C-alpha positions in Angstrom: 0.0 0.0 0.0 2.9 2.4 0.9 4.6 1.5 -2.4 1.5 2.2 -4.4 1.0 5.6 -2.6 4.7 6.5 -3.2 4.4 5.6 -6.8 1.3 7.7 -7.2 3.0 10.7 -5.6 6.1 10.2 -7.8 3.9 10.1 -11.0 2.0 13.2 -9.9 5.3 15.1 -9.3 6.6 14.1 -12.7 3.4 15.2 -14.4 3.6 18.6 -12.7 7.3 19.0 -13.7 6.3 18.2 -17.3 3.7 21.0 -17.2 6.4 23.5 -15.9 8.7 22.4 -18.8 5.9 22.9 -21.3 5.3 26.4 -20.0 9.0 27.2 -20.4 9.0 25.7 -23.9 6.1 27.9 -24.9 7.8 31.0 -23.6 11.2 30.3 -25.2 9.7 29.3 -28.6 7.8 32.6 -28.8 4.5 30.8 -29.3 2.9 33.0 -26.7 4.2 36.2 -25.3 5.2 36.4 -21.6 2.4 39.0 -21.0 -0.2 36.6 -22.5 1.0 33.7 -20.2 0.3 35.9 -17.2 -2.8 37.6 -18.5 -5.1 34.6 -18.6 -4.5 33.9 -14.9 -5.2 37.5 -14.2 -8.3 37.7 -16.4 -6.9 40.4 -18.7 -7.7 38.5 -21.8 -7.7 35.2 -23.7 -5.2 33.6 -26.0 -6.0 33.6 -29.8 -7.7 30.5 -31.0 -5.2 29.9 -33.7 -2.1 29.2 -31.5 -1.0 25.6 -31.4 -2.3 22.9 -29.0 0.5 23.6 -26.5 -0.7 27.1 -25.9 -4.3 25.8 -25.7 -3.3 23.5 -22.9 -1.6 26.4 -21.1 -4.8 28.3 -21.4 -6.7 25.5 -19.7 -4.1 25.5 -16.8 -4.4 29.3 -16.3 -8.2 29.7 -16.0 -9.0 33.0 -14.3 -9.6 32.6 -10.6 -13.1 32.9 -9.2 -12.9 35.2 -6.1 -15.0 35.6 -3.0 -14.7 38.7 -0.7 -16.1 39.6 2.7 -15.7 42.0 5.6 -17.1 43.0 8.9 -18.0 46.6 9.7 -14.3 47.5 10.4 -13.2 46.2 7.0 -16.1 47.6 5.1 -14.4 50.9 4.1 -11.6 49.0 2.4 -13.7 46.2 0.8 -15.4 48.5 -1.7 -12.2 49.8 -3.3 -10.8 46.3 -3.4 -13.9 45.0 -5.2 -13.7 47.8 -7.8 -9.9 47.0 -8.2 -10.5 43.3 -8.8 -13.3 44.0 -11.2 -11.0 46.4 -13.2 -8.7 43.4 -13.5 -11.6 41.4 -15.0 -12.0 39.0 -12.1 -15.3 37.5 -11.2 -15.9 38.6 -7.6 -18.8 37.7 -5.3 -19.4 39.8 -2.2 -20.8 38.0 0.9 -21.1 41.1 3.1 -21.2 43.0 5.2 -23.1 45.4 3.0 -23.3 48.3 5.5 -21.0 49.9 8.1 -23.3 48.7 10.8 -21.6 46.4 13.4 -21.6 42.7 12.5 -19.8 39.6 13.8 -16.8 38.7 11.6 -17.2 34.9 12.3 -20.6 35.0 10.5 -19.0 36.6 7.4 -16.1 34.2 7.5 -18.4 31.3 7.5 -20.2 32.5 4.4 -16.9 33.2 2.6 -15.3 29.9 3.4 -18.4 28.0 2.4 -18.0 29.4 -1.1 -14.5 28.0 -1.3 -15.3 24.6 0.3 -18.3 24.1 -2.1 -16.1 24.9 -5.1 -17.9 28.1 -6.1 -14.7 30.1 -5.5 -11.0 29.5 -5.8 -9.7 32.0 -3.4 -11.1 34.5 -0.9 -10.2 37.9 0.6 -11.5 38.6 4.1 -11.1 42.1 5.6 -11.6 43.1 9.2 -10.0 45.7 11.4 -6.6 44.1 11.9 -7.2 40.9 9.9 -6.4 38.8 12.9 -9.9 37.8 13.8 -10.6 37.1 10.1 -7.7 34.7 9.9 -8.6 32.9 13.1 -12.2 32.4 12.0 -11.3 31.2 8.5 -8.7 28.8 9.8 -11.4 27.1 12.0 -13.0 25.7 8.8 -11.6 22.4 7.5 -9.9 22.8 4.1 -9.2 26.5 4.6 -5.7 27.8 4.8 -5.9 31.5 5.7 -3.0 33.9 6.1 -2.8 37.5 7.4 -0.5 39.4 5.0 0.4 43.0 5.3 3.6 42.8 3.2 4.0 41.7 -0.4 6.5 38.9 0.2 4.2 37.0 2.5 1.4 37.5 0.1 3.0 35.4 -2.6 5.1 33.1 -0.4 2.0 31.9 1.5 0.5 30.6 -1.7 3.8 29.2 -3.2 4.7 27.3 0.0 1.5 26.8 2.0 -1.2 26.8 -0.7 -3.1 29.5 1.1 -6.6 30.0 -0.2 -7.9 33.0 1.9 -6.0 36.3 2.2 -6.8 38.3 5.3 -6.3 42.0 5.5 -6.7 44.7 8.2 -8.4 47.9 7.1 -7.1 49.7 10.2 -3.5 48.6 9.4 -3.0 49.2 5.7 -4.5 51.4 3.0 -5.7 50.8 -0.6 -2.3 51.3 -2.2 -0.5 48.6 -0.2 -3.6 46.4 -0.4 -3.4 46.6 -4.2 0.3 45.4 -4.2 -0.5 42.6 -1.7 -3.5 41.4 -3.9 -1.3 41.5 -7.0 1.2 39.2 -5.4 -1.4 36.9 -3.8 -3.4 36.4 -6.9 -0.5 36.0 -9.3 1.2 33.3 -7.1 0.8 29.6 -7.6 1.4 26.6 -5.3 4.9 25.2 -5.8 5.2 21.8 -7.4 8.2 20.9 -5.2 7.5 17.8 -3.2 8.7 19.3 0.1 5.9 21.9 0.0 3.3 19.5 -1.2 4.2 17.1 1.6 3.9 19.8 4.2 0.5 21.0 3.0 -0.8 17.4 3.0 0.3 17.2 6.7 -1.5 20.5 7.4 -4.7 19.0 5.9 -4.2 15.9 8.1 -4.3 18.2 11.2 -7.9 19.0 10.4 -8.8 15.5 11.6 -6.7 15.4 14.8 -8.8 15.3 17.9 -7.6 17.2 21.0 -5.9 15.1 23.6 -7.8 14.6 26.9 
């Protein structure tokens, strides 16, 4: 059983490496410009239909992300500008509230946001509260969610590349729209690394969801 599992992981790793090589081949061969390779993941545009089948496969890989966003009353002032920014990048964005600056409980919004990801209706989420701390705690209570509080650009992409984070948490009382834009840029453009060390660690993170507390 162990041998079969190891063989499966090895084959998966080889397949992912082949995908990365194919991307590099496309770029070097000039079949698709570098900007086009990035644009489909960002939603800026689609590749021409007359490029060869390698480029078509690349387009399938880089399907634009479906996003979900939510906030409590403290994060409400920042959420509006972020939604408009994401829409200007041609992302599909669903807002789960709050829809007014009236006080609400952030765990309730976090539950609505994470349900969209767990159900497969969204790929990644953005949760905004006052500091982002409560949002991160609430989201990480949900099985299958890996939320990260990021107020710098490095963490914003590294959390996806190494930890496959699917919810970005921000504090509207800590950062403003300009820095939030740079953080979103790095978070949304990042992809989970194909290196086995990171895949293995995230599998172990997922296993922690099923660990019962010791008596």
